[in-house]
N, C-alpha and C positions, 0 to 999 in steps of 0.2 A: 547392487548397484547403488551408489548413493549421492546423493545432491544436495545444496543448501539455497532451499527459498529464500529469498531476500524482500523486505520493506521498500516502499517506495514514502517519497514525498510525494506532494502537491505544491507547484508552485504558482502560485495565484489558483480561486477556484470560483470560479461565476457560476450562481444558481441563475440563469438565463430564463426558465417557463416551466410549468408542471403542465405534463403530456394529459393526453385523452386519457392514456390506458395507466396512469396512477403515477408513473415516474417523471422525475424534473429530468429533462435537460440541461446538460450544465457542460461548460467547456472548464479546463484546465492544461495544466504541462505536469507530469506525471515523469519523475526522475528515480530512477532505481538507486538505492544504498544499501550497503555493506553490514545493513542488522540480520544475520538470519536464523534460520531455523536449520537443522538440521533432517533429512527425511530421508530412508533406504527400501530399499524393498529387495524379495527375493524371490527366485522360483518355489511354491511348494505343488499340493494338491487339493488345498483348499485355504478360501482366502481367510486370511488376519488380520485384523489391524488395533497399533495400540499405542499408546504415547505419552512420554514422559516428559520432564520438566511444569512449567504451568499450566497448571489446571484450569482442561478446557471445557466449558458447561456444555451443559445439554446432550441429547441421546447421541450416541456416536454416529446413529444412522443417516444423522444430520452433516453430519462434519462433511463438508467438499474432499475430502479425501478421497471418503467413499464412494461421495456420490462417482469422482471420477473414474474411480475403476467401474464404478455400473454402468459408466458410459461408453467406455473401451471393451466392456467385457463382451462384446460380440466378435472382438477381432481378437483377444486370446484364445491360442488353440484349444480345446474341448483335455479337459484331467488335468488343466495346468491352472493355478493362481497363486494371487502373489501374497505372501506376508510381509504387511508394512507397518514400519517401525517411524513414529515422529516424536522426534524432540524440540518443544517445544518455546522459545526462546524471545518471540517480539511479541509482545503484551497483546493485546485480543481488545476491540472497540477501540481503538487507538489512534486511527484517522491514519495507521500505516499498512496497510491490503495487505495484512498480513494471512489471513487465513484465505485469502483471494491467491495470495502467491503459492501457499501450499495445496490448494486445489488445483491449479495451474501447474505447479514444477510437478506433483503428480501426474498431470495426464502427459507432461514430456517422460517420466519415467518410466513409466507405463510403456509407453509405444516404442522407446527405447530393447528395456529389457527381455520382451516377446515379440521383435522383429514386427511390428504394428501394420508397418509401412504407413502409417496416417499422415499424410502430406502438415507441411504446418498450417496454411490454409484451415484443411478440416480441423486442425486444435484451434484453434483460435473462435472455431464456429460451436465446439464444441464448451471450450470454457465460455462462453455466451452463454450458455445454458446452464455454468453452476454460479456467475455475476458478472455484474454490471466491471469488477474493476480485474477480473479473472483475465482476459484476451491479450491486457496489457503485456505481461507477465511471462506470454508464450515468445514474446522475442525478445521482450525487459533492456529495451532502451526509453533514452526520451524520448516522449512523444508530444505533442498537443491532442488531449481528448476532448471531445465534444460529442451532440448527441447525448444518451443514456449515459455516456460512459464506456462507451464500447465502440468507438470508429476512431481511430486513430491519422497523424495525416505527421512524418516525418519531420521531425527540426534538428537543426543547426546547434544545438546547447551542450556543451562540454563544460563543464566546470570543475574537474580534475584540475590537482594542484593543489585545491580548495581541503579547506577542512570543519568536519562538518558534528555537532553537539546535538542530539537529543535527545528530550529529557520529557518522560512520561510520568504524569503525578498519579494516574492510577483511581482515575476520574473514567466510569465508565458512561459513554456518552451515544445511544441510540439511535440508530438514523432517520427512527420516526420523532426525535428528542429535537434530532440537527433540525433539521426541514419545520418544525412546528417552528422554529424560533423566527423566521425571514420571509420576509416578501420575494419571488426573484423578479429579476429586474435586464434587464437586457446591459452591458456594461458601455458606457461610455466610450474607450478604448482598447484597441486590439492588442490580446494578452500575445500572438503571438510577434509583435512589433516590440511591446516594452519590455521582451525578453532579450532581446539583441541590445538593447541599451546596456549600460556597464553595471556590474552589480551593484554597485554603490548608489542608484538609482530607484531600485528594487523597493528600498523601504518604503519611498513617496509615492510609487506607483501600482506594485502589486500586492492586492489583497487577497485575504480568505474572506467569503463574506459571512459563513459561519461562525470569524471570528469573533466579535465585535460581540453578538448577542449574548451567543454562549460564555463571553470571559466576564459579563455582566451580572451572570448567575452562577459563574467562577468565577471568581476574581483571581486563584491560583496562575491560572493561565496566565493572564496579562503579567502577574508577578513574573513568573518566568521566564517570558519573555523580554522584557525588561532587566529582567538577572542576564540573560545572553547576550544584549545589548552592551549593557554593564560591562562585559571581560571583554567586549569591544570585537562583536559578531557585524558583518559587513552588513545583512540580513539575515532578519528573523521573522518566524510567521504559523503559526498552527498551521496542520498537515490534518486531511479528510476534514473528517467531520466531528474532530479531535477526540484524546483533549490531550497527544503531541506536541511540542512545539520543539521545533526546531532553529539552530543557528550556524549559519555560514562563515568563515571564520576565514582569513587569509593566511594562519597559522595557529597553530595549536595554542589553544589560551591554557593557562591555568586557572581549572575551574576551582581551585582554592577551597574543598571540603564544601561546596555550594550541592544541592541537587541529591545531598547523600538519602535522603531518604526517599527518594522516588529511582524509577528505571533510566537508565544513562544509558546510550550508545555516542562511542566518540569514534571517529577514524575521519582517512583521509577518503574526500568522495574518489 
């Protein structure tokens, strides 16, 4: 059985306050895009995990796919286990939620493969144990996200028909580095209201709190954003804690051999 964990972008990202538990309360709009990894699982008598494609740093025991299996293990019939193969395409540490998607999709895939019968709401709770962005990928639809990134409200936002370009310059920005660059503050305007405005108005009203301080440290982020606007983007922004920058276009842009040294995704929304 195979599935294709997809990335997401943040449309706006406000860091509202630091919590007593050390996390931060945020608000953002999460929107799924079609930049995907490939994840396959088959039934076996022993557990095995391997990956190809982009090299994944660190111990495989800390991989969210392995953790997802361990969370579901008690629901899997005795004497069976999955062999899992991940082909990694989505850049890591890029603000795209690729690792979170892999973990969440693994929960869904194993639940279906082994007929575990775990309901959607319980899968979301398990996904929250994996990480803050993970529950989003269970339903995998546009939402307004708040709290520490695990609470959602449905929103009416449909960007289909537009064209997306994502550019990842390969700058790995850790969560600690990103949060260390900002001072939390409550936003002056309501993000759920701002996204109802025409896309052409987003440029002057919807921002990512991480973008300005990180662009000062890594000017390439701003250069890419300006380059996307020069190509005709209606809206462009850094996503998540960086360093990927995306542009939303009305029609397919001619990239004119730009960004060739970077990882680039382009396609319809």
